[in-house]
C-alpha positions as CSV (number, residue, x, y, z in Angstrom):
1,M,9.4,-42.1,-175.8
2,A,6.4,-42.3,-173.2
3,R,2.9,-40.5,-174.1
4,P,2.6,-38.1,-171.9
5,R,-0.6,-38.4,-169.5
6,K,-2.8,-35.9,-170.7
7,P,-3.7,-35.1,-174.2
8,L,-1.4,-31.9,-174.9
9,L,-3.2,-28.6,-174.4
10,S,-5.0,-27.3,-177.4
11,R,-8.0,-24.7,-178.6
12,D,-10.2,-27.3,-178.8
13,R,-9.7,-29.0,-175.6
14,I,-9.9,-25.6,-173.9
15,V,-13.0,-24.6,-175.9
16,E,-14.3,-27.9,-174.9
17,A,-14.0,-27.2,-171.0
18,A,-15.2,-24.0,-171.2
19,G,-18.5,-25.0,-173.1
20,A,-19.2,-28.0,-170.5
21,L,-18.5,-25.0,-167.3
22,V,-20.9,-23.0,-169.3
23,D,-23.7,-25.2,-169.3
24,A,-23.3,-26.9,-166.1
25,E,-22.8,-23.3,-164.0
26,G,-23.3,-20.5,-166.0
27,L,-20.8,-17.5,-167.7
28,D,-20.0,-16.4,-164.3
29,A,-17.8,-19.4,-163.5
30,V,-15.7,-19.4,-166.4
31,S,-12.4,-17.9,-165.2
32,T,-8.6,-18.9,-166.5
33,R,-7.8,-19.7,-163.4
34,R,-11.0,-22.1,-163.0
35,L,-10.1,-23.8,-166.5
36,A,-6.7,-24.2,-166.0
37,A,-7.7,-26.4,-162.8
38,E,-10.1,-28.6,-164.9
39,L,-7.6,-28.9,-167.5
40,G,-4.8,-29.8,-165.0
41,V,-2.7,-27.6,-166.7
42,S,-0.7,-23.9,-165.4
43,G,-3.0,-20.8,-165.7
44,P,-0.6,-18.9,-168.1
45,S,-0.7,-21.9,-170.6
46,L,-3.8,-20.7,-171.6
47,Y,-2.6,-17.6,-172.9
48,N,-0.5,-19.5,-175.7
49,H,-4.0,-20.3,-177.3
50,F,-6.5,-17.2,-176.1
51,R,-5.7,-13.6,-174.9
52,N,-8.6,-13.9,-172.4
53,K,-11.6,-14.8,-170.7
54,D,-13.5,-12.7,-173.6
55,E,-12.2,-14.8,-176.3
56,I,-12.8,-18.3,-174.7
57,L,-16.3,-17.4,-174.8
58,D,-16.2,-15.9,-178.2
59,A,-14.9,-19.3,-179.0
60,V,-17.5,-21.7,-177.0
61,A,-20.3,-19.2,-178.8
62,D,-18.6,-19.9,-182.4
63,A,-18.8,-23.5,-181.3
64,V,-22.7,-23.7,-180.8
65,S,-23.1,-21.7,-183.8
66,A,-21.2,-24.4,-186.1
67,Q,-23.8,-27.1,-184.5
68,V,-26.6,-25.0,-187.3
69,D,-27.8,-26.6,-189.8
70,L,-27.1,-24.8,-193.1
71,S,-27.9,-27.4,-195.5
72,M,-31.4,-26.2,-196.7
73,F,-29.6,-23.3,-198.2
74,E,-27.6,-25.2,-200.5
75,E,-27.8,-24.5,-204.5
76,S,-28.9,-28.4,-204.5
77,D,-31.1,-28.2,-201.6
78,P,-35.4,-28.3,-202.9
79,R,-36.5,-26.2,-200.2
80,D,-38.0,-22.8,-201.1
81,W,-37.0,-20.0,-198.8
82,P,-39.7,-20.1,-196.5
83,A,-39.4,-23.6,-195.6
84,A,-35.5,-23.3,-195.7
85,L,-36.0,-20.0,-192.7
86,H,-38.2,-22.2,-191.5
87,D,-36.5,-25.4,-190.6
88,W,-32.9,-23.6,-190.0
89,A,-34.2,-21.5,-187.4
90,V,-35.4,-24.7,-185.6
91,S,-32.1,-26.0,-185.5
92,Y,-30.3,-22.5,-184.9
93,R,-32.9,-22.7,-181.8
94,A,-32.0,-26.2,-180.6
95,A,-28.7,-25.5,-181.1
96,L,-29.2,-22.3,-178.4
97,A,-32.1,-24.6,-176.4
98,A,-28.9,-27.1,-175.5
99,H,-26.7,-24.3,-174.3
100,P,-28.8,-21.8,-173.1
101,H,-26.1,-20.0,-170.6
102,I,-23.8,-18.8,-174.0
103,V,-27.0,-17.1,-175.6
104,P,-26.3,-13.7,-174.4
105,V,-22.7,-13.7,-175.9
106,L,-24.4,-15.4,-179.5
107,A,-27.0,-12.7,-178.9
108,Q,-24.4,-10.0,-179.5
109,G,-23.9,-11.2,-182.8
110,P,-21.4,-12.9,-185.1
111,G,-17.8,-10.3,-184.7
112,R,-15.3,-12.3,-185.9
113,R,-16.4,-16.0,-185.1
114,P,-16.0,-17.9,-188.6
115,A,-19.3,-20.0,-188.2
116,G,-21.5,-17.3,-186.8
117,L,-20.2,-15.5,-190.1
118,R,-21.0,-18.3,-191.9
119,V,-24.7,-18.5,-190.4
120,A,-24.8,-14.8,-191.8
121,D,-23.8,-15.4,-194.8
122,A,-25.3,-18.3,-195.8
123,V,-28.9,-16.7,-194.5
124,F,-28.4,-13.3,-196.2
125,G,-26.8,-15.2,-199.7
126,A,-30.5,-17.6,-200.0
127,M,-33.0,-14.4,-199.3
128,V,-31.2,-12.2,-202.0
129,E,-30.8,-15.5,-204.3
130,A,-34.4,-15.8,-203.9
131,G,-35.4,-12.7,-205.1
132,W,-35.1,-10.3,-201.7
133,P,-33.2,-7.2,-202.0
134,P,-29.9,-6.5,-200.3
135,A,-31.7,-4.1,-197.4
136,Q,-34.4,-6.6,-196.9
137,A,-32.2,-10.1,-196.6
138,T,-30.5,-8.1,-194.2
139,Y,-33.8,-7.0,-192.2
140,I,-34.5,-10.5,-192.8
141,G,-31.7,-11.7,-191.0
142,A,-31.6,-9.8,-188.3
143,L,-35.4,-10.4,-187.5
144,M,-34.7,-14.0,-187.3
145,R,-31.6,-13.4,-185.1
146,Y,-34.0,-11.5,-182.7
147,F,-36.6,-14.1,-182.6
148,V,-34.3,-17.1,-182.3
149,T,-31.9,-15.9,-179.7
150,G,-35.2,-13.9,-178.0
151,S,-37.0,-17.5,-177.5
152,A,-34.0,-19.1,-176.2
153,L,-32.8,-16.6,-173.8
154,G,-35.8,-17.7,-170.9
155,S,-38.7,-20.0,-170.8
156,F,-42.2,-18.7,-170.7
157,A,-43.9,-21.7,-168.8
158,R,-40.7,-21.5,-166.5
159,G,-41.7,-18.1,-165.1
160,F,-44.6,-19.6,-163.8
161,V,-44.7,-22.0,-160.4
162,D,-46.1,-25.0,-160.0
163,D,-48.6,-24.1,-157.0
164,E,-52.1,-24.1,-157.4
165,T,-52.9,-21.5,-154.7
166,A,-50.5,-18.9,-156.0
167,Y,-53.1,-17.5,-158.4
168,D,-56.1,-16.7,-156.7
169,P,-58.8,-16.2,-159.3
170,A,-60.1,-13.0,-157.4
171,D,-56.9,-11.3,-158.5
172,Y,-55.9,-13.8,-161.7
173,P,-59.5,-14.6,-163.0
174,H,-57.6,-16.2,-166.2
175,L,-54.7,-18.1,-164.5
176,G,-56.5,-21.2,-163.0
177,Q,-54.3,-23.2,-164.9
178,A,-51.2,-21.3,-165.0
179,H,-49.3,-23.8,-162.6
180,L,-49.9,-26.9,-164.9
181,L,-47.4,-24.9,-167.2
182,A,-44.1,-25.5,-165.2
183,E,-44.9,-29.3,-166.4
184,R,-45.2,-28.4,-170.0
185,R,-42.4,-26.2,-170.5
186,Q,-41.3,-28.0,-173.7
187,Q,-44.6,-28.4,-175.0
188,V,-45.8,-24.7,-174.2
189,D,-42.2,-23.2,-175.5
190,E,-41.8,-25.0,-179.0
191,G,-45.3,-24.6,-179.2
192,A,-44.8,-20.6,-178.8
193,F,-41.5,-21.1,-181.0
194,E,-43.5,-22.5,-183.8
195,T,-46.6,-20.2,-183.5
196,G,-44.2,-17.6,-184.2
197,L,-42.4,-19.0,-186.2
198,R,-45.2,-19.5,-188.5
199,A,-46.7,-16.3,-188.3
200,L,-43.4,-14.5,-189.0
201,L,-43.1,-16.5,-192.2
202,D,-46.5,-16.3,-193.1
203,G,-45.9,-12.3,-192.9
204,L,-42.7,-12.3,-194.9
205,S,-44.1,-14.8,-197.4
206,L,-46.9,-12.0,-197.9
207,Q,-44.6,-9.0,-198.4
208,Y,-42.4,-11.5,-201.4
209,E,-46.1,-11.9,-203.1
210,Q,-46.8,-8.1,-203.0
211,M,-43.2,-7.3,-203.7
212,V,-43.1,-9.8,-206.8
213,T,-46.3,-8.1,-208.0
214,S,-45.2,-4.6,-207.6
215,A,-42.4,-5.5,-209.7
216,T,-44.2,-7.0,-212.3
217,V,-46.7,-4.2,-212.5
218,R,-44.0,-1.5,-213.0
219,R,-42.3,-3.9,-215.5
220,G,-45.2,-4.4,-217.3
221,P,-46.8,-7.6,-218.5
222,N,-45.2,-8.5,-221.6
223,R,-41.9,-7.5,-220.3
224,R,-39.3,-9.9,-218.8
């Protein structure tokens, strides 16, 4: 029996095609009609795998979440919780930076997406295992999601034009070098992310030390 010229339609093929469209042209480029044309199939055949466009975008978002490294939260990993949280955040941002157009969908939260829920479960579980109360572990997970997704939604450096005449020193005396930011976008944006991430982790570490000290005082020096 002759093999079909095109691979049979599958969820993975649809997600791959939709992801490529999102990466190239943005969320508005995705429609069931456009996807069917890209895949060389009839529009209704997509509905054998997804009910609508929103489900397809959810699957694209979850495919990006699946790229996030979670190995630092495994029991066998020697990293302490600040180092694990740092390395996870770097991996998380890298995944979003590679697919910036899907970030608004990811920013809505994991919902029922399996990979997104695994990320949330790993972070929360690691913080509780490290000694954070469940409520505080929830706050930390939310805080990190706000910070990472926010950093991936736009570029500070790209917000400035590369025309040195655009920023008259009479009006903007401190922006004399602002026209150089655009060409240094990656350096500026990654530096800003790392600076903010270190500040967050330093603050959390201080809170953690205070929490441990307070618990020790309440327990008494000779009680375990």
